[in-house]
C-alpha positions as CSV (number, residue, x, y, z in Angstrom):
1,M,-4.0,-12.7,-13.7
2,T,-4.8,-9.7,-11.5
3,E,-1.9,-7.3,-10.8
4,I,-1.1,-7.7,-6.6
5,V,-0.5,-3.8,-6.7
6,I,-1.6,-1.4,-9.3
7,I,-0.3,2.4,-8.2
8,S,-1.8,5.2,-10.6
9,E,0.6,7.7,-12.5
10,A,-0.4,10.1,-9.7
11,A,0.7,8.1,-7.0
12,A,3.9,7.1,-8.8
13,Y,4.6,10.6,-9.6
14,R,4.0,11.5,-5.7
15,V,6.2,8.3,-4.6
16,K,9.0,9.6,-7.0
17,E,9.0,13.1,-5.6
18,M,9.2,11.9,-1.9
19,M,12.3,9.5,-2.7
20,T,14.0,12.2,-4.0
21,H,12.9,14.6,-1.3
22,N,14.1,12.0,1.3
23,G,17.2,11.0,-0.5
24,E,15.7,7.5,-1.4
25,E,16.5,7.4,-5.1
26,G,16.7,3.8,-6.5
27,S,14.7,2.8,-3.2
28,M,11.7,0.1,-3.8
29,L,8.1,1.3,-2.3
30,R,7.2,-1.7,0.2
31,V,3.4,-2.1,0.4
32,S,2.1,-4.1,3.6
33,V,-0.6,-4.9,5.7
34,N,-0.2,-4.6,9.5
35,G,-2.0,-5.7,12.5
36,G,-4.0,-3.1,14.1
37,G,-6.2,0.1,13.4
38,C,-10.1,0.4,13.9
39,S,-11.0,-2.8,11.6
40,G,-7.9,-5.0,12.5
41,L,-5.6,-4.4,10.0
42,S,-3.9,-1.3,8.3
43,Y,-1.8,-0.8,5.5
44,G,1.8,0.6,5.4
45,M,4.2,2.0,2.8
46,S,7.7,2.4,3.5
47,F,11.1,2.7,1.1
48,E,13.2,-0.3,0.8
49,H,16.8,-0.9,-0.5
50,E,16.7,-4.7,-0.5
51,K,14.3,-7.3,-1.7
52,K,13.4,-10.0,1.1
53,E,13.7,-13.8,0.3
54,D,9.9,-14.2,0.2
55,D,9.0,-10.6,-1.5
56,I,7.2,-10.3,-4.9
57,E,8.5,-7.8,-6.9
58,L,6.5,-5.5,-9.2
59,G,7.6,-2.7,-11.6
60,Q,4.9,-0.1,-12.5
61,H,5.5,3.5,-13.8
62,G,9.1,3.6,-13.1
63,I,8.5,2.3,-9.6
64,D,10.0,-0.7,-8.4
65,I,7.5,-2.2,-5.7
66,V,7.7,-5.2,-3.3
67,V,5.0,-7.3,-1.6
68,S,5.7,-10.1,0.7
69,Q,4.2,-13.5,-0.4
70,E,2.0,-13.1,2.9
71,D,0.5,-9.9,2.2
72,A,0.3,-10.7,-1.5
73,S,-3.3,-12.6,-1.1
74,I,-4.8,-9.8,1.3
75,L,-3.7,-6.9,-1.3
76,N,-4.4,-8.8,-4.6
77,G,-6.3,-6.6,-6.8
78,T,-5.2,-3.1,-5.0
79,T,-5.1,0.2,-6.6
80,I,-3.2,2.8,-5.0
81,D,-3.8,6.6,-6.2
82,Y,-2.8,9.9,-5.0
83,K,-5.6,12.7,-5.0
84,E,-5.3,16.5,-4.3
85,S,-8.0,18.6,-3.0
86,L,-8.2,21.9,-1.7
87,M,-8.0,20.4,1.8
88,G,-4.7,18.9,0.3
89,G,-3.4,15.7,-1.2
90,G,-3.0,12.1,-0.1
91,F,-2.7,8.3,-1.0
92,T,-6.0,6.4,-1.6
93,I,-6.1,2.7,-1.3
94,D,-8.7,0.5,-2.9
95,N,-8.8,-2.8,-1.9
96,P,-11.4,-5.0,-3.3
97,N,-10.7,-7.9,-0.6
98,A,-11.7,-5.4,2.2
99,I,-14.9,-6.4,3.5
100,A,-14.9,-3.8,6.2
101,S,-12.9,-0.4,6.5
102,C,-13.2,2.4,9.4
103,G,-13.3,6.4,8.5
104,C,-9.9,6.8,8.7
105,G,-9.5,4.9,5.3
106,S,-6.2,3.0,6.4
107,S,-7.7,0.2,8.4
108,F,-9.7,-2.5,6.7
109,R,-10.2,-6.3,7.6
110,T,-10.9,-9.3,4.9
111,A,-13.3,-11.8,4.9
112,K,-10.1,-14.5,5.3
113,K,-8.0,-12.1,7.9
114,A,-9.5,-10.1,10.7
115,G,-6.5,-8.7,12.6
116,T,-6.9,-7.4,16.1
117,P,-9.2,-3.9,16.3
118,E,-7.5,-0.9,18.0
119,T,-8.8,2.5,18.3
120,C,-8.2,4.9,15.6
């Protein structure tokens, strides 16, 4: 069975740093799908203190991750990484279910869910 979301060690390390910096130790990382973006859907990541009734909870590299049942099929097999370069760093998301994405890298659509595109 494929993990819904796979977080790399580098991304988990960066999330832990952000939790500490923002006073969010002990929080869970919510990975979500929202309507909007150039391609119709966009990714979201936020800190949560409580698990919702329909959430699926995952644990990787010391991070508790929550994903709603609704978003799970869209995110199934998605990998989150963190990359550093001379121009700075950022999270990268590789979703095998995305059939189209836009240049900004945070907007996408799948064969089953297109969303409503907006201007990036």
